[in-house]
Structures are given as C-alpha cells and as structure tokens.
N, C-alpha and C positions, 0 to 999 in steps of 0.2 A: 824260645822265639824272641828275636830282638825287636826294637820299636819299628824299624823299617818294614820288616816282614809282617808285623801285626797290622800296620796301616795298609800294606799291599793287600793282605787278606780281607781287610775291611772293605776296601773299594771293590774288590772282586765280588764280595757278597752283595754290595749295592748294585753292581752291574747285573747280577742274576735276579735281584729283586725287581729291577725295572722291567724285566720281561714278563713278570707275573702280574696281571692286572685283575685282582680279585675284588669284586665290589659286594659289600654286604648291605642288606636292607635293614632299615631302622624299625625297631619294634614299638617305638613310641606312638601314641595315638595321634592321628592326623587332625589338624584343626579343621573345623567345618567350613570356614570362610564366610559365614553368615554375618558375623559381627566381630568387633574388636575384642581383645582379651578381657577388658574390663566390662564388656557387655553394653557399653554406652553408645558406640557408633555402629550403625548398621551398614552393611555392604550390599550393593546391587551390582549386577554385571551386564555389560552390553557387548554383543558379538561384533558390532560395527566399529567399536573403539579399539585403538591400538596404541596411540602415542599421547593420550590425554586422560585426565581424571577430573571429576567434577564433584561438588558437594552441595547439599541442600540443607539449609538451616532449619532448626526447630522440628526435627523428625521425632525425637523421643525426649521429652522433658527438657527441651532446649538444646539437645545434642544433635549433631548433623547426621545426615545420611551421605555415604560416599558412593559414587558411581565409578566403577572400574572396568577396564577391558575384560572380556570373558576369560582370557587365558590366565588372568591373575587369580582365578578361583582355585588353582592348583595349590596343594599344601606347601610346595617349596617357596611360594610367594608370601608366606605368613609374616615374615619380618617386614616386607615391603608394605603389606596391608596395615600393620601397626603404625608405620611411619605415615601412611596415608590418613589414618584415623587421627593421629596427632596433628597433622597438617590441617585437616578439616576443622578441628576444634579451635585452632588459631585463626583459620581463614574467615570464620564467621564472626569473629570478634571485631571490636573497634579498630580501625586502621591507624594505630599509632606507629611511630617510627620504629620502636622496638619490636612491635608485633609483626610489622612487615618484614623486618630482617629475619625473624624466626621463621616466618612462612617461606621466605626465599631459601633459607638453609634447609628446611625440611623437604621442600620440593626437590632440591638438588640431590639430597641424600636418598630420597625415595627412588629417583630414576637411576642412581648409581647402583642401588641394590637390585633393581629390576634388570639392569644390564648384566650384572654379575650372575644372577640366577639364569638368565638366558644363555650366557656363555658356559656356565657350569653344566648345563644340560645339553650342550652341543648346538644351540641355536645362535644366530647372529644377533649382536646387540642392536638396539634401536639407533637409528642415525641421528646423532646430535653432536656437533663439533664442540659445543660448550662444556660438555661433561667430560670428566676424567675417564679414560678407557678402563674397562674391567680388568681384573687380575687374571692372568692366564698362565699358570705354572706348568701345565701339561703341553709339551710341544710334540713335534712329529717323531723325534728320536729320543728326547730326554724329558723326564718329569723333574722339574726343578725343586719341587717339594722334597723329593727323595734325596737329591744332591745336597740341599740346604740342611736337611736332617743329619746327613753324614758329616758334613763340615762342622755343624754345631756340636755334635757328639764328640768328634775327634779333637777339635781345636778350641772349643769354647765351653766345655763341660756342660753343654746343653743349657747354658745361661743366656744365650742370645735370643732376643725377642724381636722378630721382624717377619715380614712376608716377602714373597718373591714372585716375579712374573717374567715372561718373555716380553721384551720391549716392542712397542708398536712402531718405533722409529726404524727407518730403513737404513740409517747410518750404522757404523760399526761400534759405537760407544755403548758400554754398559755404565749404569750410574745408580746412585743411591739418593732417595728423596724421602721427605716426610709428608704423609697424607693423613686425612681425617677419615676415620672409620664411619661409613654412612649410617650404620645402625646405632653405635654407641656415641658417636660424635667425638671420640677420643683420637688423638694423634697416634700414628704408628709409623715405624720405619718400613720402607718398601725398597727392595732391590730389583732393578730392572736389568735383564741380561740381553745382550745383542742377539738377534736371531741368526746372526752368522755362525753362532755356536751350535745351533740346532740343525746339524747337518750330518750326513752319512760319513763324511770324512773327518769328523771331529771325535777324538778319543775322549773317554770319560774324564781322564785326568785334566784335560783342558777346560772342560765345563766346570769341574770342581775347583780349578785354579782361579777362574774369574769370579766364581761365587765366593770363594775365600777372600779374594781381594776386596770385593764389595762389602763383605761382612766386616772387614777391618775398618771401613769407613764408618760403620755404625758404632763401633766401640772405641775408636781412636779419634778424638776431636782434632779439628784443624788447628795447626800451630800458628800463632800470631806473634811476630817479633818485629819490633821497630815499625809497626803499622803494616807489615807485609804478611799476607796469608800464605801458608805453606800446606798444601793438601797432602802431599806425599813426603812427609818429613822423615827425620832419621829414625824415630821410633817406628813409624809405619813401615819403612823399608826393612828394618830388622825383623819385625813380625812377619812381613810378607815372605821373606826367605825361609821361614820355618815350614812353609808348605813343602811336603815331601817331593812333589814333582815340579818344583818351581822352574827349573831350567827347561824342562820339556814343555811346560805350559807357555813360557815366554817365547820359546822358539816357534811353537805352533801359532801363537797370537800374532807374531810379527810376520811370519811367512805365509800362513794359510788363510787366516781371517780376512786380510784385505782382498784375497781372491774370491772368497765367499761373498763378501759385500758387493764386489763388482758384479758377480753373478746375480745377486739379488736385484741390483739396479736394472739388469737386463732381463729380469723375470725368468731366470733359469732355475731349474730344480737343483737344490743343494744335496 
C-alpha cells in the first residue's frame, strides 16, 4: 500500500467513526457538592438563582460560605464550584488592587466553565456578551475533535497541542487564537472553524483541509521581514500543499463555501 492509499483509508475510517456515537459513563465517585475539595468552603444552593453567585464571610473558622444556583449542584459543575470557592476566599479579603484583579479573573473563569458545562450537556449558555463563547467541537454533520485527531495523527505525529471549535461568527473565516483555560489559567491554542463547513454539501476532505490549514498556524510562526508580517509565507505554503486533498479542498473552499455563507446570512439550512 502506498502513502496516498494509506491516507485515503485513514480518512475513510474517520468517516465511519463519526457515524458511531458511543458514550461511556465514568466510574469515578461523584463529588457531593456540599463543600470544596479542601473542605473549607461550604456550598449552599438556591433554586431561584441562575446567573449570580454570592458569598458570606466567616462561616467556618473564617472561611466563607458560597451560595450557588441549584443546577450547579450537579457533579459536572465540580470544577466550577472549586473556582467559586477560590473566588469567595479572595472576595472576603481586603480589597487591594491585586486582590481585586484576582477576584475579577476568577469570576470570569468561573462563568466560562459554567457556560462550557451547559453547552457540553446540550443546554444553552447563559447570556453574557462579555464572556468568551464556549468551545463547541460537535456540529450537525462533523465532530471537529475527530477531524483534529486524524490530522494530528497523520501530519503532526500527535505532537500538536490545541483545542478546536465551530466558530460563532456568521462570516466565512476560520482562524486560530490563544485563549486562557478557565480552570488552570494557562494559555492554550484554539482553532475556530467556519460553520459554512458544517453542511450536508461539505465533503470530509474539505473539513480536514481547513483544520490542517489552521493547525499550521499553530506550529509555523508569522514571518517578519523588514518590519512586514507575513502570515502565509513560503514555508507555510509548502507545508500546506502536503495535504493529500489540497487541490480538492481549495476548489470547494472557493466555489462552495461562499454559497454556504450567503445561505447562513439568509438563515437557510445548509
């Protein structure tokens, strides 16, 4: 079997894998939701709350009590509760400039985690235009996590570290950005793919092509020469043409994607 046939077979297997959606249940013990992991911050829940959290100082040996919406009692919100506990510990301290910055950062990270959990379980995120949108790799026709895993295995020896999502923008651009992980606070690469690719008329090789293109932005830095920035330089273009379906992807990208974007603007089904 030659290299081309091997890659053809690989993408064929990926296409079949996308049709099988098998979900396993974790056997790990579920957190109780009564207190933080260190046992110092107590949680209470209120069924009337939805978009707010509160804390009360001096509940247990000077540690605060946190009041959360009732739906955050669920085990999948464990990471969000830990951030809420950390937020409360800082919120009851003296309001120094440094501490206020920490509180603001923890609040933003907390609501990002909450939004992500809601989206992961199929609910709508809370309405807030100030927060970054949650990551949504699963579309109507394609699961971008599967596509990214295939590209990473085939072209990057599984050395690429990034996350991927369908873009919330209505326009046709896919892009790469750097975001902060709301749980760890560390930066990570995020690839956002145009929803014009999540369509019934889009072949798998086209989705894989645009994912590969954006992966290259992660590993190939922008060229700066004589003060001029070049995003798609010579090295980038050479690597880009190594994609097995490069010509087919470019043809679909130029001829079909603009039609899909226009349909999206008219709220037509793709």
